[in-house]
C-alpha positions in Angstrom: -21.1 17.9 -13.7 -18.0 16.7 -11.9 -17.9 13.0 -11.2 -16.5 12.2 -7.7 -13.5 9.9 -7.6 -14.4 6.3 -6.8 -11.5 5.7 -4.4 -10.9 7.2 -1.0 -7.5 6.7 0.6 -6.7 7.4 4.2 -3.4 8.6 5.6 -3.4 9.0 9.4 0.3 9.6 9.7 1.5 11.4 6.6 5.0 12.7 5.9 6.9 15.2 4.0 9.4 13.0 2.2 12.8 14.4 1.5 14.8 12.3 -1.0 18.6 12.9 -1.0 21.4 11.4 -3.0 25.1 10.9 -2.1 27.8 9.2 -4.0 28.8 7.1 -0.9 27.9 7.5 2.7 30.9 8.2 5.0 30.9 7.8 8.8 33.0 10.9 9.4 32.9 14.5 8.2 30.0 15.8 6.2 28.1 13.9 3.6 27.3 16.5 0.9 23.9 15.5 -0.6 21.8 16.4 -3.6 18.1 17.0 -3.1 16.3 14.5 -5.4 12.8 15.5 -4.5 10.5 16.8 -1.8 6.9 15.6 -1.8 4.0 14.6 0.3 4.0 10.9 1.4 2.4 8.3 3.6 0.6 5.1 2.5 -2.7 6.6 1.4 -1.2 9.6 -0.3 1.2 7.3 -2.2 -1.7 5.1 -3.2 -3.7 8.1 -4.5 -0.7 9.2 -6.4 -0.4 5.8 -8.1 -4.1 5.8 -9.0 -3.7 9.2 -10.6 -0.5 8.2 -12.4 -2.5 5.4 -14.1 -5.2 7.7 -15.2 -7.7 7.1 -12.4 -8.9 9.4 -9.6 -8.8 9.2 -5.9 -9.4 11.5 -2.9 -6.6 11.4 -0.3 -7.9 12.1 3.2 -5.1 12.9 5.6 -4.1 14.6 8.8 -1.9 17.7 8.8 -0.5 19.8 11.6 1.3 23.1 12.0 4.2 24.3 9.8 5.1 20.9 8.3 1.4 20.2 7.7 1.0 23.4 5.8 4.0 22.5 3.7 2.4 19.0 3.1 -0.8 20.7 1.8 1.1 23.0 -0.4 3.1 20.2 -1.9 0.0 18.2 -2.6 -1.7 21.2 -4.2 1.3 21.9 -6.4 1.3 18.3 -7.5 -2.4 18.5 -8.4 -3.3 15.6 -6.1 -7.0 15.7 -4.9 -6.8 15.7 -1.1 -8.7 16.8 2.0 -6.9 17.5 5.3 -8.0 16.9 8.9 -6.1 19.5 11.1 -4.3 18.3 14.2 -2.4 20.3 16.8 1.1 18.8 16.3 3.6 19.0 13.5 3.2 16.5 10.7 6.3 14.3 10.5 9.2 14.6 8.0 11.0 11.5 6.6 14.2 11.2 4.7 15.4 8.8 2.0 19.1 8.7 1.4 20.4 6.9 -1.7 24.0 5.9 -2.3 24.3 6.3 -6.1 27.4 4.1 -6.6 25.3 1.0 -5.6 21.8 2.5 -5.5 21.3 1.4 -1.9 18.6 3.4 -0.1 18.1 4.1 3.5 14.5 5.2 4.6 14.5 7.1 7.9 11.0 7.6 9.3 10.1 9.1 12.7 7.0 7.9 14.6 5.0 11.0 14.0 2.7 13.1 16.3 0.4 11.6 18.9 -3.3 12.5 18.5 -5.5 13.6 21.4 -8.6 11.6 22.1 -10.6 14.5 20.6 -8.5 14.4 17.4 -8.8 10.6 17.2 -12.6 10.8 17.3 -12.7 13.6 14.8 -10.5 11.6 12.4 -12.7 8.5 12.8 -15.9 10.5 12.1 -14.4 12.2 9.1 -13.2 8.9 7.6 -16.6 7.2 8.1 -18.5 10.2 6.8 -16.4 10.4 3.7 -16.2 6.7 3.0 -19.9 6.3 2.8 -19.7 8.2 -0.5 -17.1 6.0 -2.1 -17.2 2.5 -3.6 -13.6 1.8 -2.4 -11.8 2.8 0.8 -8.1 2.1 1.1 -6.8 2.1 4.7 -3.0 1.9 4.5 0.2 3.0 6.1 1.4 3.4 9.6 -0.7 5.0 12.4 0.3 7.7 14.9 1.8 6.5 18.2 -0.8 6.0 21.0 -3.7 5.3 18.7 -6.0 2.6 20.1 -5.2 -0.8 18.7 -8.8 -1.2 17.4 -9.0 2.2 15.7 -9.1 0.7 12.1 -11.4 -2.1 13.2 -13.9 0.3 14.6 -13.9 2.3 11.4 -14.6 -0.8 9.3 -17.4 -1.9 11.6 -19.2 1.4 11.1 -19.2 1.0 7.3 -21.8 -0.8 5.1 -19.8 -3.4 3.1 -22.4 -3.5 0.4 -21.7 0.2 -0.3 -18.0 0.5 0.4 -15.4 -2.2 -0.3 -12.4 -1.8 2.1 -8.9 -2.6 1.0 -6.5 -2.9 4.0 -2.7 -2.6 4.1 -2.0 -2.0 7.7 0.4 -3.5 10.3 0.9 -4.5 13.9 -1.8 -4.2 16.5 -4.2 -2.5 14.0 -3.9 -5.5 11.7 -4.4 -8.1 14.5 -7.5 -6.3 15.7 -9.1 -6.1 12.3 -8.7 -9.8 11.7 -12.0 -10.1 13.6 -13.8 -8.0 11.0 -14.5 -9.1 7.4 -13.2 -6.7 4.8 -13.0 -7.0 1.0 -9.2 -7.4 0.6 -6.1 -7.5 2.8 -2.5 -7.1 1.6 0.3 -8.3 3.8 4.0 -7.6 3.4 6.5 -10.2 4.4 7.1 -8.8 7.9 3.4 -8.8 8.9 2.8 -12.1 7.3 5.7 -13.6 9.2 4.3 -12.3 12.4 1.0 -14.0 11.7 2.3 -17.5 10.8 5.3 -17.5 13.1 8.0 -18.0 10.4 9.7 -16.0 7.7 8.0 -15.5 4.4 10.7 -16.9 2.0 8.6 -18.6 -0.7 5.2 -18.9 -2.3 4.2 -21.7 0.1 4.8 -19.4 3.1 2.7 -16.7 1.5 -0.1 -19.2 0.9 0.0 -20.1 4.6 -0.5 -16.5 5.5 -3.4 -16.1 3.1 -5.0 -19.3 4.4 -4.9 -17.8 7.9 -6.8 -14.7 6.7 -9.3 -16.6 4.7 -10.0 -19.3 7.2 -10.5 -16.7 10.0 -13.1 -15.0 7.8 -11.1 -11.8 7.8 -11.4 -11.3 4.1 -12.4 -13.0 0.8 -9.3 -11.8 -1.0 -5.8 -12.1 0.5 -2.5 -10.9 -1.0 0.9 -11.6 0.5 4.0 -10.3 -1.2 7.2 -12.3 -1.4 9.7 -9.5 -2.3 11.2 -9.9 -5.8 9.5 -13.3 -6.3 6.1 -11.6 -6.6 3.0 -12.3 -4.6 0.3 -14.8 -3.8 -3.3 -13.8 -4.4 -5.8 -16.2 -2.7 -9.6 -16.4 -2.7 -12.0 -19.0 -1.3 -11.1 -21.6 -3.9 -7.6 -21.0 -5.2 -4.1 -19.7 -4.5 -2.5 -17.9 -7.4 1.3 -17.7 -7.4 2.1 -14.5 -9.3 5.7 -14.5 -10.4 7.2 -11.0 -10.6 8.8 -10.0 -13.9 12.6 -9.8 -14.3 13.4 -6.1 -14.2 15.4 -4.5 -17.0 17.7 -2.7 -14.6 18.8 -3.0 -11.0 16.5 -2.1 -8.2 17.0 1.4 -6.7 14.4 1.8 -3.9 11.5 -0.2 -2.5 10.1 2.7 -0.5 6.8 2.8 -2.4 6.6 -0.7 -3.8 3.8 -1.9 -1.6 1.8 1.3 -2.1 2.2 0.9 -5.8 0.8 -2.7 -5.7 -2.2 -1.5 -3.6 -2.8 1.5 -5.8 -2.6 -0.4 -9.1 -4.7 -3.2 -7.7 -7.5 -0.9 -6.5 -7.4 1.2 -9.8 -7.9 -2.0 -11.8 -10.8 -3.1 -9.7 -12.5 0.2 -10.4 -12.0 -0.4 -14.1 -13.9 -3.7 -13.7 -10.9 -6.1 -13.7 -11.3 -9.2 -11.5 -9.2 -9.5 -8.4 -6.6 -11.8 -10.0 -5.9 -9.6 -13.0 -5.9 -6.6 -10.7 -3.3 -8.2 -8.5 -1.1 -9.2 -11.5 -1.2 -5.6 -12.5 -0.2 -4.6 -9.0 2.8 -6.9 -9.0 4.0 -5.3 -12.2 3.5 -1.8 -10.7 5.5 -2.7 -7.7 8.3 -4.1 -9.9 8.3 -0.9 -11.9 8.5 1.3 -8.8 11.6 -0.4 -7.4 13.4 0.8 -10.5 12.8 4.4 -9.4 14.9 6.3 -6.8 13.8 7.5 -3.5 10.0 7.7 -3.1 9.3 8.1 -6.8 6.7 5.8 -8.3 6.4 3.8 -11.6 6.0 5.1 -15.1 2.8 3.6 -16.6 4.6 2.5 -19.8 7.0 0.4 -17.6 4.1 -1.2 -15.8 2.5 -2.2 -19.0 5.7 -3.7 -20.3 6.4 -5.6 -17.1 2.8 -6.8 -16.9 3.4 -8.8 -20.1 6.1 -10.7 -18.3 4.1 -11.6 -15.2 3.2 -15.3 -14.9 0.6 -16.9 -12.7 0.1 -20.5 -11.5 -3.1 -21.6 -9.8 -3.4 -24.1 -6.9 -6.6 -25.5 -5.6 -6.9 -24.7 -1.9 -9.1 -27.7 -1.4 -6.4 -30.3 -2.2 -2.9 -30.9 -0.6 0.1 -28.9 -1.7 1.3 -31.7 -4.0 -2.0 -31.7 -5.8 -2.9 -30.2 -9.2 -1.2 -27.0 -10.2 -1.9 -25.3 -13.5 -1.1 -22.1 -15.4 -3.9 -19.5 -15.4 -4.9 -18.6 -18.9 -8.4 -17.2 -18.4 -9.7 -14.5 -16.2 -11.5 -15.5 -13.1 -14.3 -13.7 -11.3 -13.7 -11.9 -8.0 
């Protein structure tokens, strides 16, 4: 008998990602490009891909529309990714990554995507809730289509039983602000969203701790993760902050297009394998570091993740004492 995957990912605004390479971009004439890859993308699809790359299983639930949507489905089928589509009336968006190979600098060009009708919005919400009730973990991630109500994600979370489905959120803008009034299992913030919440740039671990404090003190989640670019991330729970220092990569970074999705995918995968949240987040930091070594929208190699994981270092800070209080290395796993 087939065992259903334990993770459901949702992609409301997927893409067909076209990755191109040029030696050097010029502002006149034609830039002759090489096609590096063409694949389905969007936050939840990328997370499901990461879970599968690590040996786990996930179902990617996503919208699709018209000719580009059919191409998206075909690409996912050819890749062997387990997915389920929700049809809409407008074309799925296409995105482009252009990499200059002489310095490996990447440009990620992403259009807003199609606007959903009210009927399509309701159909998507019902499909997500119906599916999520069968899964221990739901990952809501990625951008949303233009015109979607600000509380769309919050309404979905309110309709779910938290004792049956743990929700992991990696969303932005108004969707994030609205969901702060609803308690979910875990929230991941990138630097931009975290800066918007605390009103200053996220430049160090202390800034990330402040963002996590805001989430925890508001009762939005019991597990907060804020990333600090190459420095790593801070994972916080009710009692402790954990400063997770990212490993020093063996080669220069090429693209950060899927780094955040890699962290979330590896984090959720490790939770399913019974790791505690801290260890899962450490693994996620290693996965993100491994992904930035890859060009375009390509994700990590598992062997690279395992190698970098051994170089990850964590320091624990008690949330109940001032910043200058006791700080110690973490040497033993902690419960979630």
